[in-house]
C-alpha positions in Angstrom: 0.3 -0.2 0.1 2.7 2.7 0.5 4.7 1.7 -2.9 1.1 2.1 -4.2 0.8 5.3 -2.8 4.4 6.7 -3.5 3.7 5.5 -6.7 0.1 7.4 -6.9 2.1 10.7 -5.5 4.5 10.8 -8.6 2.0 10.5 -11.0 0.7 13.0 -9.8 3.6 15.4 -9.6 4.1 14.9 -13.1 1.4 15.1 -15.1 0.5 17.8 -12.3 4.2 20.2 -13.4 3.1 19.1 -17.4 -1.3 20.7 -16.7 -0.4 23.7 -14.8 2.4 24.6 -18.1 -0.5 24.4 -20.6 -4.1 25.3 -18.3 -4.2 28.8 -21.0 -5.0 25.5 -24.0 -7.7 23.9 -21.0 -11.4 24.2 -21.8 -13.4 25.5 -18.7 -16.4 22.2 -17.0 -19.3 23.0 -17.1 -21.3 23.5 -14.3 -24.1 23.3 -12.9 -24.5 26.9 -11.0 -28.0 26.1 -9.1 -28.8 27.1 -6.1 -29.3 23.1 -4.6 -30.4 23.9 -1.0 -30.0 19.9 -0.9 -29.8 18.2 2.3 -27.5 15.6 1.0 -25.7 14.2 4.9 -22.4 14.3 2.3 -23.1 17.7 1.6 -23.3 19.2 5.1 -20.1 16.5 6.9 -18.2 17.9 3.8 -17.9 20.8 5.6 -15.5 20.2 8.9 -14.7 23.7 9.1 -15.5 26.2 12.6 -17.3 28.8 11.2 -15.4 31.2 14.4 -12.3 30.5 12.4 -10.6 32.5 10.3 -8.6 30.2 7.4 -6.5 31.4 5.0 -7.0 30.9 0.9 -4.5 28.7 -1.5 -3.4 30.7 -3.7 -5.8 29.0 -7.0 -9.2 29.8 -8.2 -11.7 27.2 -7.9 -12.0 27.5 -12.2 -8.1 26.9 -13.1 -7.8 24.2 -9.6 -10.9 22.3 -11.4 -9.5 22.8 -14.9 -5.8 21.9 -13.9 -7.1 18.9 -12.3 -9.3 17.3 -15.0 -6.4 18.5 -17.3 -4.7 15.9 -14.5 -6.8 13.1 -14.4 -6.6 13.3 -18.2 -3.4 11.9 -18.0 -3.4 10.0 -15.8 -6.8 8.0 -14.8 -9.0 8.8 -17.7 -12.4 7.4 -15.7 -11.9 9.1 -13.0 -12.5 12.9 -14.6 -14.6 15.5 -13.1 -17.5 17.2 -14.8 -21.3 18.3 -14.2 -20.2 19.6 -11.1 -23.1 21.1 -9.0 -22.6 24.1 -6.0 -24.1 25.0 -3.0 -24.0 27.8 -0.1 -22.5 27.3 2.2 -21.3 29.4 5.7 -24.4 32.4 5.5 -23.7 32.8 2.0 -19.7 33.5 2.6 -18.7 30.6 0.2 -19.7 28.4 -2.3 -19.6 24.4 -2.5 -19.4 23.0 -5.9 -19.9 19.4 -6.0 -20.1 16.2 -7.8 -19.7 12.3 -7.8 -18.0 9.9 -10.0 -17.7 5.7 -9.8 -19.6 6.6 -5.9 -16.9 8.5 -4.6 -18.7 12.3 -4.3 -15.4 15.4 -5.1 -15.7 18.8 -3.5 -14.4 22.1 -3.1 -15.4 25.2 -2.1 -14.8 29.3 -2.6 -14.6 32.5 -1.3 -17.6 33.3 -2.6 -16.0 37.2 -2.6 -12.0 35.7 -4.0 -12.4 32.2 -5.4 -10.3 30.9 -4.0 -10.3 27.6 -3.2 -10.0 27.2 0.2 -11.2 23.1 1.2 -11.3 20.2 -1.2 -12.6 17.1 0.2 -13.3 13.7 -1.4 -15.8 11.3 0.3 -16.7 7.9 0.3 -19.8 5.5 1.9 -17.8 3.4 4.4 -19.7 0.3 2.8 -18.3 0.6 -0.4 -14.6 0.9 0.3 -12.1 -1.8 0.0 -8.4 -1.2 -1.5 -10.0 -0.8 -4.9 -12.7 2.8 -4.4 -9.2 3.4 -1.9 -7.1 4.0 -4.2 -9.2 5.9 -6.3 -10.5 8.0 -3.3 -6.0 8.0 -2.8 -5.8 9.2 -6.3 -8.4 12.3 -6.0 -6.9 13.0 -2.8 -2.9 13.2 -4.6 -3.9 14.9 -7.0 -5.6 17.4 -5.8 -2.2 17.9 -3.6 -0.4 18.4 -6.8 -3.2 20.7 -9.0 -3.0 22.8 -5.1 0.8 22.4 -5.5 1.8 21.4 -2.1 4.7 20.1 -2.1 4.3 17.7 1.4 6.5 14.8 1.4 5.2 11.3 0.8 6.1 9.6 4.1 5.0 12.2 6.6 1.8 12.1 4.4 1.9 8.2 5.2 2.9 8.3 9.0 0.5 11.0 10.2 -2.9 10.5 8.0 -1.6 6.9 8.6 -2.8 7.0 4.6 -2.0 2.8 4.2 -4.6 2.0 6.9 -8.3 2.7 5.5 -9.5 -0.7 7.8 -9.3 0.8 11.7 -11.6 3.8 11.4 -8.8 6.0 12.9 -9.3 10.2 12.4 -6.3 11.5 12.0 -5.4 15.4 11.5 -2.2 17.0 10.3 -1.4 20.5 10.4 1.4 22.2 7.8 2.6 25.6 7.4 1.0 24.7 3.4 -2.4 23.1 4.8 -4.2 21.3 6.5 -4.9 17.1 5.7 -7.7 15.1 7.6 -8.4 12.0 7.3 -11.8 11.7 8.8 -14.3 8.4 9.9 -18.4 8.9 10.2 -21.4 7.1 11.4 -21.4 6.5 7.3 -18.6 8.1 5.4 -15.1 7.7 4.8 -13.7 11.6 4.1 -10.1 13.0 2.7 -9.7 16.7 2.7 -7.1 19.1 2.7 -8.1 22.4 3.8 -5.8 26.0 4.3 -4.2 26.2 7.2 -5.5 28.7 9.6 -4.4 32.3 10.1 -2.7 32.7 13.4 -3.2 36.6 12.4 
């Protein structure tokens, strides 16, 4: 499992550099601009941010993020390319979450509406369909998002601090760094991996 994760990250980094250099050639993803006030449990659970905490943002807009990530996926794992995004308003309308489902995996990223910059990414799957194959796809989305956001965390550090080789024991893990806050979370129904912009201490 550790070798597989290291290979995934290396693959994502290699193709991510190529995707970033070709952003001018990318076609924008068609996103359904719906005001879906869904009560979906996945959506409610995916925004794990404490609203009282002021967060920094990643230096990337939502459009740039999904364009680059999808270009990376097209070159590495085409069956995971994301489309048909829907939206919902969160944090009293100050943030917008874009979400899509592919192969029973729920992928979302949340932006600050004032700046359009990404501050949260997560990938969610139901516990009852979590297995070695589906976990590999969840991990690939996670690694692709890391590469897209230009996060340079060492693979071994992620493996150790999030215990990424283990998806069976259902232990929650949190790993804050200067670049981002990472988390592996189990709820009653779901397994979630998140990447969140770091907390602003100022």
